[in-house]
C-alpha positions as CSV (number, residue, x, y, z in Angstrom):
1,M,102.6,144.4,168.0
2,E,99.0,145.3,168.5
3,S,98.7,145.8,164.8
4,D,100.3,142.5,164.1
5,K,98.0,140.8,166.7
6,A,94.9,142.4,165.2
7,Q,96.0,141.3,161.7
8,G,96.5,137.8,163.0
9,N,93.1,137.8,164.7
10,L,91.6,139.0,161.4
11,E,93.3,136.1,159.4
12,L,92.1,133.6,162.0
13,S,88.6,135.0,161.8
14,V,88.5,134.7,158.0
15,K,89.8,131.2,158.1
16,T,87.3,130.2,160.8
17,N,84.4,131.8,158.9
18,S,85.4,130.1,155.6
19,S,85.7,126.8,157.4
20,S,82.3,127.1,159.0
21,E,80.8,128.1,155.6
22,L,82.2,125.1,153.9
23,D,80.9,122.9,156.7
24,A,77.5,124.4,156.4
25,D,77.5,123.9,152.6
26,K,79.0,120.4,152.5
27,D,75.6,118.7,152.1
28,R,74.3,121.3,149.6
29,D,73.3,119.9,146.2
30,Q,76.1,121.3,144.0
31,P,74.4,120.6,140.7
32,V,71.4,122.6,141.8
33,T,73.7,125.5,142.8
34,L,75.3,125.4,139.3
35,L,71.9,125.4,137.6
36,R,71.0,128.5,139.6
37,M,74.2,130.1,138.2
38,Y,73.1,129.2,134.7
39,H,69.7,130.8,135.1
40,N,71.1,133.9,136.8
41,P,73.5,135.8,134.5
42,K,74.4,138.4,137.2
43,F,78.0,137.2,137.7
44,S,78.5,135.7,134.2
45,D,81.8,136.6,132.5
46,I,81.4,135.3,128.9
47,K,78.8,135.5,126.2
48,V,78.2,132.6,123.8
49,F,76.2,133.2,120.6
50,A,74.7,130.0,119.1
51,G,73.0,129.4,115.8
52,E,72.5,131.5,112.7
53,D,70.3,133.9,114.7
54,Q,73.1,134.2,117.3
55,R,71.1,133.6,120.4
56,C,73.0,134.9,123.4
57,F,73.9,132.8,126.5
58,D,75.5,134.5,129.5
59,L,77.7,131.9,131.0
60,H,80.8,131.4,133.2
61,R,84.2,130.6,131.9
62,V,85.2,128.5,134.8
63,V,82.3,126.1,134.1
64,L,82.8,126.0,130.3
65,V,86.6,125.4,130.6
66,A,86.2,122.6,133.1
67,H,84.0,120.6,130.7
68,S,85.0,121.6,127.2
69,K,88.4,121.4,125.5
70,Y,87.1,123.8,122.9
71,F,86.3,126.5,125.4
72,A,89.6,125.8,127.3
73,I,91.5,126.9,124.2
74,A,89.1,129.6,123.1
75,C,89.1,131.3,126.5
76,K,92.9,131.8,126.5
77,A,94.0,135.4,126.8
78,H,95.8,135.5,123.4
79,F,92.8,134.5,121.4
80,E,90.2,137.0,120.3
81,E,87.4,135.1,122.1
82,G,89.4,135.2,125.3
83,I,90.1,138.9,124.9
84,K,86.5,139.9,124.0
85,R,85.0,137.2,126.2
86,E,82.6,136.4,123.4
87,V,82.4,133.1,121.4
88,S,80.3,132.6,118.3
89,L,79.0,129.2,117.4
90,P,76.9,129.6,114.3
91,E,77.2,125.8,113.5
92,I,75.4,124.8,116.6
93,P,71.6,125.2,116.8
94,P,70.5,127.2,119.9
95,K,68.4,124.4,121.4
96,A,71.3,121.9,121.0
97,F,73.7,124.3,122.7
98,E,71.2,125.0,125.5
99,A,71.1,121.2,126.2
100,V,74.9,121.1,126.2
101,A,75.1,124.1,128.5
102,L,72.6,122.7,131.0
103,W,74.6,119.5,131.1
104,M,77.8,121.4,131.8
105,Y,76.0,123.2,134.7
106,G,75.1,119.9,136.3
107,G,71.8,119.1,134.6
108,D,70.9,115.8,133.1
109,Y,70.4,115.1,129.4
110,T,67.3,113.0,128.6
111,Y,65.9,112.1,125.2
112,P,63.1,114.4,124.0
113,Q,59.5,113.2,124.4
114,P,58.0,112.2,122.1
115,F,61.2,110.6,120.9
116,K,62.8,112.4,117.9
117,V,66.2,111.5,116.3
118,Q,67.2,114.9,115.0
119,P,67.5,116.8,118.4
120,I,69.7,113.9,119.7
121,Q,71.9,114.0,116.6
122,E,72.3,117.8,117.0
123,V,73.3,117.6,120.7
124,F,75.8,114.8,119.9
125,M,77.4,116.8,117.1
126,A,77.6,119.8,119.4
127,A,79.3,117.8,122.1
128,D,81.7,116.5,119.5
129,Y,82.4,120.0,118.2
130,L,83.0,121.4,121.7
131,Q,85.1,118.3,122.6
132,I,83.0,117.1,125.5
133,L,83.6,113.4,125.6
134,P,81.7,112.6,128.8
135,L,78.5,114.0,127.2
136,K,79.0,112.0,124.1
137,N,79.4,108.8,126.1
138,H,76.3,109.7,128.1
139,I,74.2,110.1,124.9
140,I,75.5,106.7,123.6
141,N,74.7,105.0,126.8
142,R,71.3,106.5,126.9
143,A,70.7,105.2,123.3
144,K,71.7,101.7,124.3
145,K,69.4,101.6,127.3
146,Y,66.5,103.2,125.4
147,F,66.6,100.7,122.5
148,Q,67.4,97.7,124.7
149,D,64.3,98.5,126.6
150,G,62.3,97.8,123.4
151,H,61.8,101.3,122.1
152,V,62.5,100.6,118.5
153,G,61.2,102.8,115.7
154,D,61.7,102.6,112.0
155,Y,65.5,103.1,111.4
156,D,65.9,105.2,114.6
157,I,68.8,103.0,115.7
158,Y,70.4,103.0,112.2
159,N,70.1,106.8,111.8
160,L,71.5,107.5,115.3
161,L,74.3,105.0,114.8
162,E,75.3,106.6,111.5
163,T,75.6,110.0,113.3
164,F,77.5,108.6,116.2
165,C,80.0,106.9,113.8
166,K,80.6,110.0,111.8
167,H,81.6,111.9,114.9
168,S,83.5,109.2,116.8
169,G,86.9,107.7,116.6
170,I,88.1,104.1,116.3
171,S,88.5,104.0,120.1
172,D,84.7,104.2,120.4
173,W,84.2,101.0,118.4
174,G,83.4,99.0,121.6
175,K,80.9,101.6,122.8
176,L,79.0,101.5,119.5
177,R,79.1,97.8,118.8
178,P,75.9,97.1,120.9
179,L,74.0,99.7,118.9
180,A,75.1,98.1,115.6
181,E,74.0,94.7,116.8
182,L,70.6,96.2,117.8
183,A,70.3,97.8,114.3
184,V,71.0,94.6,112.5
185,H,68.7,92.6,114.7
186,N,65.7,95.0,114.6
187,C,66.0,96.8,111.3
188,Y,66.0,95.6,107.7
189,I,69.1,97.3,106.1
190,P,68.7,97.3,102.3
191,A,71.7,96.4,100.2
192,R,71.7,99.9,98.8
193,N,72.5,101.3,102.2
194,I,75.6,99.1,102.5
195,L,76.6,100.1,99.0
196,R,76.2,103.8,99.9
197,L,78.4,103.4,103.0
198,S,81.1,101.6,100.9
199,K,81.2,104.5,98.5
200,A,81.1,107.3,101.1
201,G,84.8,106.9,102.0
202,S,86.3,107.4,105.4
203,D,83.3,109.2,106.9
204,S,81.3,105.9,106.7
205,S,84.0,103.3,107.1
206,M,83.4,102.9,110.8
207,M,79.7,102.5,110.3
208,L,80.3,99.9,107.5
209,G,82.7,97.9,109.6
210,L,80.3,97.8,112.6
211,I,77.4,96.7,110.4
212,I,79.5,93.9,108.7
213,E,80.7,92.8,112.1
214,A,77.2,92.8,113.5
215,Y,75.9,90.7,110.6
216,Q,78.8,88.3,111.0
217,N,78.0,87.9,114.7
218,E,74.3,87.4,113.9
219,Y,75.0,84.6,111.5
220,S,77.5,83.0,113.9
221,T,74.8,82.5,116.5
222,V,72.9,80.3,114.0
223,L,75.7,78.5,112.0
224,C,79.4,78.4,112.5
225,S,81.7,79.0,109.5
226,P,82.4,75.3,108.6
227,C,78.7,74.5,108.6
228,Q,77.9,77.5,106.4
229,I,80.3,76.2,103.8
230,R,79.8,72.4,104.0
231,H,76.2,72.1,105.1
232,K,77.3,69.2,107.3
233,P,75.9,68.6,110.8
234,A,78.2,69.7,113.5
235,D,80.3,67.2,115.5
236,K,81.4,68.1,119.0
237,A,84.6,66.1,118.5
238,S,85.5,67.8,115.2
239,C,84.1,71.3,115.4
240,S,87.0,73.6,116.4
241,R,85.0,76.9,116.5
242,S,85.5,78.6,119.8
243,G,82.2,79.0,121.6
244,C,80.2,76.8,119.1
245,K,76.7,76.3,120.4
246,M,76.1,73.2,118.4
247,V,72.9,74.7,117.1
248,C,73.3,72.9,113.7
249,A,73.8,69.5,115.3
250,D,70.3,68.6,114.1
251,R,70.6,67.9,110.4
252,D,67.1,69.2,109.7
253,Y,68.0,72.6,111.2
254,V,70.9,73.2,108.8
255,K,69.7,75.6,106.0
256,P,72.1,75.9,103.0
257,I,73.4,79.4,102.6
258,I,75.2,78.7,99.4
259,D,73.1,77.1,96.7
260,Q,74.0,75.3,93.5
261,V,77.7,75.1,94.1
262,E,79.9,72.0,94.3
263,I,81.9,71.4,97.4
264,S,85.1,69.3,97.1
265,D,86.1,66.8,99.8
266,G,88.5,69.3,101.2
267,G,85.6,71.8,101.7
268,A,86.7,74.2,98.9
269,I,84.2,75.7,96.5
270,V,84.8,74.6,92.9
């Protein structure tokens, strides 16, 4: 009985100590603690080799698996990576993987200063390859805020949007629409770019659709469809376009979009 009692006291002591430790740590900054783990490989249990030069990162499976579907599969016991506890990622540049790893360990991802498109593209593609959707969403949201704040460079929005579209699904259409609208509003997009997108196949179909939609919305804020065809001033009583702003109510404002065509009484082009 004394042995059982001693064992019971020991269990009580362990539970009490654990509880007090948790209470003491409840206000601790967990992201800072994870970042310390990242910078201290002492207790790491997996090696990740990134880039062609195979730069080694000593990391922790529990962190990687919690954030990345790719690592969740690769770290399973019946895969070679899970057995050797080594993962090779030659497709991902070391700096891009470092940014992804820091984000998984609780760090923030901010755009490089001075602003450069290529590093952002590489991190986004790495997040897509490793199946880390929250990081992809974070990068897209950062891009929207950055460009909406007026930081617009030559084709920066267009180039980023093209990368985002190539590595996103149709479910991301709504997230990327604001960037497409910013690209159309702030950049001159030559016809040859649209032609290139149309010939590129499925990889560019989403980008092409977003650009066409953005142009359509841009024109709709100036003239509604009936006015674009008939060149007649709008009439509140007859205009059936939902959300018509009556911008073209002033006859002098209406600018013909289609020149040198005949319009029948029914509004058809002949």
